[in-house]
N, C-alpha and C positions, 0 to 999 in steps of 0.2 A: 215539683216544679220541673219543667223541661228547660234545659240550658242550651243556649246557642252561641256560637262565635259570630262576631261580625268583623269582616276584613275591610279595612279602609287604609289607604296609604299613610304611613307614618303616624298611625294613631295607637296609643297604648293607654292603659289605665282609664278606660272609658272617656278619654278626652273628647271623643266625638259627641258625647252626650252632655257636655259642659257648656252651659250658656256663656260662662265667662272666658272660655278659650279665646285667645286673640285671633285665632283663624275663624271664629264665627262671626265674620264681619257681615253685616246686614242680615243676621239670622240665617246664614247658610246652613247651619246644622239643625235648625228647628224642626224640619220634617222628620229627621231621624231621632231626635229627642222624644217628639210626640209619638213616633212609631214604637220606641222601646217602652214608653209608658202604656200604650194600648196593648202591646203584646204581654206585659206584665199582668194586666187585667184579665188576660186569656190564659195565664198560667205558663207563659213562656218568658224566660229571662235572657236577654241578649247582652253580651259583654265582649270586649275585646279579648282575644285569646289569652293574654297574660293573666287575666282575672278569672278565667275558667280553668286554670291549670289544676289537674287532679279531679276535676268533675267529669261526670258522664255527659258528654256533649252529643246532642242528638241532631243538630242542624247547623249549617253554615250559611250566613248571608254575606254575599260579596258585592261591595259597591264598585261597580265597574270591573271589567275583566283584568285579570292578572294571572301569572303562572300558578297552576293549582298543584296542591299536594294531594296525592291519592288518599282517600279515606272512605269509609263506608257510610258516612253520615249523609243526610239529605242536604243537597246544595241548592241554594237560591241565588239568582244573580239579579241585581238591580242595575240595568244597563242604560244610563242616561248620557254618557258621553258621546259625542259625535264620532261615528266609526271611522272617519278619516283620520282622526287623532288616536283613538283607541280601536284599532282594527279588529281586535278579538271580539269586540262587541257585536260584530256581524259575521263572525267566522262560524259557519254552521257546524263544523266538526268540533270546535271548542265548545260551542253552546250546548252540544249533545251531553256534556258532562253534568248538566244542571237538571235538577227535577222540575224546576220552573224558572222562567225567565221573565222579568218584568221590564218592559221597555216601550218607547214610543216608536221605535225604528221598525219599518216593515221588514227589513232583512232579518232581524232578531224575532220578529213576530211569525216567521216561518217555523220556528221551533214548535213542536207538536203541543207542548204544554206551556206555551207563552201567555202572558197576560198584559193587556195594553195599559199603560200608564203614560202620564206626562210629567215633565219636570215640575215639581211642586213649588208653590209660592204661598206665602202668608198674604192673604187677600184682605187683611183688616184695613179699613179705609178711615182716613181722617179728612176733615174739611179741606178743600182745595183753596190755595190762594188764587185770586183772580189775575187777569191779564196785566192790569196796571201795577199789581204788586210783584211783578217778576222782572227783576232788573237785568237778567241775562237774557239775550235773544235766543242763542242756540248753543248746545253743548254736545260733547261726545265723551262718554265715560268708558275707558277700556284700557287693558294693559298693552304695552308696546310688544306685540307679538307679530310673527309672520307665519304664513302657512307652511306646513311640512310637505305641501303638495303644490302643484301648479295647474291652473285651469281656469276656465271661464267662471266657475262658480266660487272662486277665492274672494271672500268678502273682507279678509284682512287687508288686501290691497286696496279695496274700495274705501276702507276707512282712511287709509293714508291719503287717498285722492280727495276725500272730503276735508281732511286737515290742511292739505297743501292748497286747496282752492280757496279756503277761507283765509289762510295766512297771506295769500297773494292778493285776493280780491275784496275781502270784507273782514279784516282782522279784528275790528271793534265789535263784530257781531257774533263772535264764536270764542268759547273757552274749551280747552282740552283738559281732561282729568284722567288720572290713572297712574299705574305703576310703570316705571321703566322709560318714560318719555324724556328724561334728562340725558339720554344717551341715544346714539343712532340705532335704528332697527337692524335686527339681524339679517345677514346676507349669506349667500351660499357659494358664489363663484370666487376664484382666488383673486380676480381683479377687484371685485366688490369688497371683499375683505380687506384688501390693501387700503382702499379709500375709506372704509369704515374705521380702520385703525387710525388713520390720520385725523378724522373727524372726532374720534374718541380722545385723542391727545389734545385737540383744540378745546374740547369740552373740559378736560382735566386741568389744563395749563392756563387757559385764557377766558374760561367762563362762557365759551360758546354754547348757544342754545340750539340744538339741532331742530327743536320743534317750539318756535316762539310762542305758539298759542297755548302751550302747556302751563297750567296753573297749579300743578302739584298733585299728590296722591289724595285719596278721599277715603275715610273709613266707613262713612255713613252716606250713602248715595242720595238719601232724601234730602239732605242738607243742600246739595247742589240742584237736584231735580225740582225741588219745590220753589227755587229761585229762577228756573229757566223756563221760558215760553215753549221752546222745542228741544227735542233730543234726538240725535241720530242713533238709531238702534239697529245696528246691522248684526246679523248672526255671523258665526265664523265662516259659514258656507251658505250658499243660496240654493234654492230649488230642491231642498231635501224635505220630503213630505213629513209633517208632524214635528219637525225639528223647531219648537217654539220655546225658547228659554226664558229665564227671568228678565232679560233686557227690556222687553216691552212692557212687562208688568211693573218693573220698578218705575217706569215713566208714568204708567196709568196710576199707580198707588200715590204718586206725588202730584197728580193733576197736570202733568207736563205732557204736551201732545207729542207722540213719537213719529219720527220719519223711519218707517220700518222696511227692512229688506231681509228676506230669509226664506221661510218655508214657503213653497209654491202653493200650498193649500191653506194658508193662513186664514182665508176668507171663509173657509169651511167652519171655523171655530170663533173667529173675532170679527164682529161687523165692521164693514168698511168705514162706517161714519165715526169710528173711534180713533182713527190713526191716518197718517198720510202715507200712502203706498209709493215707495221710491220707485217702483217699477213703472209708474205712470209718467216718469220724467226721463228725458234723455240723459242728463247729467246733473251735477250738483248745482250748476248755475241755474238751471231751469227750476229745480227744487227750491232754491233759495228765493228766486223770484216769487214763487207761489207763496212761500212763508211771509214775504213782505206784504203780500195782498190780503192777508187774513185780518179781519176787523176784530175788535174786542168782542162784538156780538157773535161772530163766527167762532171765535175762540171759546166763548162761554158755551156755545152749543157743542163743540167737541167735548168739553168737560162734562157736560150733562150726558152725552152719550157714553162717555167712559164710565161714569158713576152708575149709570143704568146697567151696563154690561157687568161691572164688578158685583153689583147687588143682585143680578139675575142668575138663572139656572145655568146658562152657557158657561160662565166662569168656573163652576164647580169642578169641572174636569182638571183645571189647573191649580186647584187648592190643595193645601195640606190634608184637609179632611178626606178628600177623595183618594189621595195617595196612601195615607195611613190605613184607611179602611180596606182598600183594595188589597194591599200587601199583607196586613195583619189577618184579615179574614180568610185569605187564601191559605196562608200558612197554617192557621188554626184549624181550618177544615181538612187540610191534608193529614194533620196528626189525629184528628177525631176519626177520620176514615180508617187510618192504619190501626187504630186501637179497637176497632169493631170485632 
């Protein structure tokens, strides 16, 4: 048996591979559980480092970039985090420490031994609720975060714009869900921090709701998305090629029509008739007016298009099977060649 360490933040005792782990919300760990099982079939056992203590470890798999400890083992990087958040994921000098880099990001794919992957999703589909059976008009599911950078491609700020527009103009047509909305968003300037502190005190002492549209946290997104007609699915950043996360697929798999804004080449991978492209509208008001115009028949057509995409070959790139086979077969091939 070949043993390998897998490095993931705050993970010990193979908790990354535990379906019952509380952090495994909406099957977040499923791709890595399936990957471990596939590698076992190929004679490679991945464990968190604490469980491999005393064993002859032949490889390391790193889930996103972090400071490295020098070692002679083969190193593999699965770089899926946005490089504006994890800058090492696109740092050419850092990436040179790895035998192979698996990523969707063009900057990382400049590594001579890079392999292209996409963020993996469980594409298992259940029957969709129809238009009349969805009692929520529009929703947004996200954590209350702000960008650690500033620029025109900041979609954290655009999410706030959506929330504030609905709270002011159509409060009965919108529900906000996710972590952290019971307190004001983070700010950076001294002046803004002062006013945030005042708002925080109002929240703690008087029950002030900084985001009145917030309806709480959610552990299973499908419970909300299956009840909503439309979902605002904004990536953290716009115009980054290939950066297509689980957000749009969460909506697809619940039969909820997404309003998507993110990767500038999304149409290379996902048909236009499956979603509403936010880039087609000047602002949230225009997008909302379009949503109001969609008939039950048009909505059913969107759902049929979504189902056809998920069942077709194009969606395979974003599925767990593609992710697992790409990573596992590459690692196994490397070891087979080294033993010739």
